N, C-alpha and C positions, 0 to 999 in steps of 0.2 A: 239701561240695563247693569244688571249687575254679574260678573262672572261666578259660575257658580259648577265649572267643567271637568276644573282639578281631580285630581286620582288622590290625590295627596299620598305621594310615598311614604314623604319624610315624617310624616303623622301617622305613618303607622306603627302599633298595633290600631290605633287610637281609630282608625278610618278604612280597616278592616271589612266592617259592617256599617257603618255611616257614611256618610260627604261628608268632607271638612267642612264646607258650609253653614254644618248640623252642629257637629261640633259646642259644648253648650262649655261655656263662660261664667262659670257664678248665678248658673239657672237659668240662663238664656240660652239661645247656640246664637253663633255670629253673624249669619244670617239674618236673624232676625231684628241684633242690630244695629243693624244699617241700614232694613226698612223703616224702625223705627225714626231713625235720625231722616232719610231723605223722604218723606211721608211730612215731619215736622216741617224738613225746608221748602215742603208748595211742590214736591215732588212724588208725586201720585199713576200718573201711567208707570208700570213696572215693568221691563222684558228679564228674565230669570234664561239662562240656558243653561242646561246640565247633562250629562253621562251619565261616569258614572254609579250607582244606585239612584239613578234622579231620580226615580218614583216617588225616593222617600223626599224628595223637595216640594212637591209636587202637594203629597197628601197632609204632609206639615203645614203648608203655609196657604192651602187654597187658592181662591180666585183673591184674594189679598185684604177680602170687603171689613176683617176684623182688622188690620190695620190701616180702615181708610184708603186704602189702595186699590188696584187693579193689576192685578199680575197675568200677563203672559207667555206661555216658555216654550223654549228651543231646545227641543231635545238632541240630544248629536250619536247616540247609538250609544258604544257601552264603554268606546274609548275616546270621546273629543274629538274639536278640529282645532286645537291649539288656539290661543285669545282672538289672533285676526280674521283667521279662518270663524269662528264661534259670531263673532261681530261681522262677518259678512252674512252669517249663513240669517243672520236675526234681521237683516236690514228689511226683509219686508216688514217686519212687525213695528222697526223703530221708527218709518216714515219719512219724507224729504224735504225735515227740519237739524240740527244738529241736538245733537244728545248727548249724557252723559253718560260712561261710563265707570264703574267701581268696581273691584277687586271682590270677589268675597268677602276672602281671606284677612283685609287688616282691620285694624281697632283705631279708633284713627276722635278726634274734637273737630275736628274739621269744616270750617261754617260753610255751609252746602250752600243754601239760597248765594251767598255774594255771586256764585257760577251763572245766576242769571241773567244778569248784567254785562256780561263780561264778552267784549269784543273780540273776533280769531280769526282767522285765513282756512287751514284742513284742520289743525289738533289746536288744542292748550293744555297743558299738563301739569298738574302741583309736584312740587319735588320739596325731598324734605332731609332734615341733617341725614349723614350715611350712620346704620347701626350696623354695629359691632360685625356681624355678617356678613355686610358688603361696605366696605371701608374703601369702595375705589369710586364710586356713587356712579352713575349711569350720564346725567345731559349737566350743561353749564347755563349759564341766563346772561347771553349778551347785552349789546348796544340794543333797547328797545323791548325787550324782553325774549328777542330772538334766543332760539332752544340752541348747543350742538353738542352737537356726540365725543364720546372720543373714536380718535384718531388713530385707525388698527399701528401706523410709523411710530409714532407717535404719543405715543397715554397717559397724556402729563393730564395729574388726576388733581391737583389742585384744584379748590372754587371748583370742584362738580359736587351735583347732588344725588340722593337716590329719589328715582319714580315711584311717587306714590302706590300706583295705582288707581289714581282720579284721574278725569283727564275729559275732557269735552270733544267732542268729531263732528263736524261735517260730514256728511254725508257721501261726499264727493273726496274724502278722502280713502275711502274703501274700494267704492262703484271705479277708480279707476288704480286700480291694483290689482298686478295681474291677477287670473282668474285661479295659482296656485299659491298666493299668496294662506298661507298660515298663523308665521308668527311677527308679536309684532315690531319689534325692535326692531328690523331693515327696513319697513314700511316707514317711520318714525325719524331715521335717520337721512332715510333719499329725499324724504318732504326737509329735511333740517339745512340739509344740502344745497337745496330750495329755499330756504326762508321764510319756509308756510307752517314753523310749527312757535309755534310762543309758551312763554312756563310761566308761572311765581312760585316766590318760595311762601312753606310756610311752617313755624318753628313751635309747633302748638304738641299735642299727644297724638303719635300715630308710632300702631307697630302692626309689624308683618309676621301675621299667626303663623310659623311653618312649620312649626316641631312641638313636639309634650312641654319641652322647657316653656319654648313662647306663650302656649297657654296657659301655662300654668305664673308666668311675669302675670299675662294679663288678670289673672281670678286675683293677684296678691296687686296688683294696680285694684281696682272692681273692689276689693274688701274694704275697704272705709269708708267708702260711699254703699253699701249695701248695713250699716250699724246703723 
């Protein structure tokens, strides 16, 4: 599943008339780059959720055949359902086996194919070095790969890393969630307290393309590859 329902407020005015996943970097949209990477890793059955200007996403990507993929869409209306809500809404399309979820606004060279052989309980997340805009990180990798979240009473940030927006999940993680679940982080923290979430650290290329400045930085990163 590729998450593509965000409004992209921090990207305005670029997102006033274009959904964030369709923003171009060196002539190709963010989401098209992600689809190509997933297909290369043999993930060819894709579900994409959308909200704001979502019909543009369907019009550009179509049924996925030009990528060598099959794409199903999970529309969420104009305002979207937040991350967990969007995934729960798409569960009928995702089936009863574990599935990969990727944010539609990241850029990375993470080797997605490695995840096909990963053994996990409820969820397994990819963590990356903390970027300048998120120095506190999100989670810490402890013994046996179990993940730990910040404690509100003791927010020690030593050895905490940032969640990349790449994770694999068991459907059980969402089917047992409270009916009003919309955000993913609270569900992850609860499962971490039960020691049912694992993770791994990735030190390769990764960017959260959340602002026009970061989109420009990504284009600069791509520039040498275009020569």
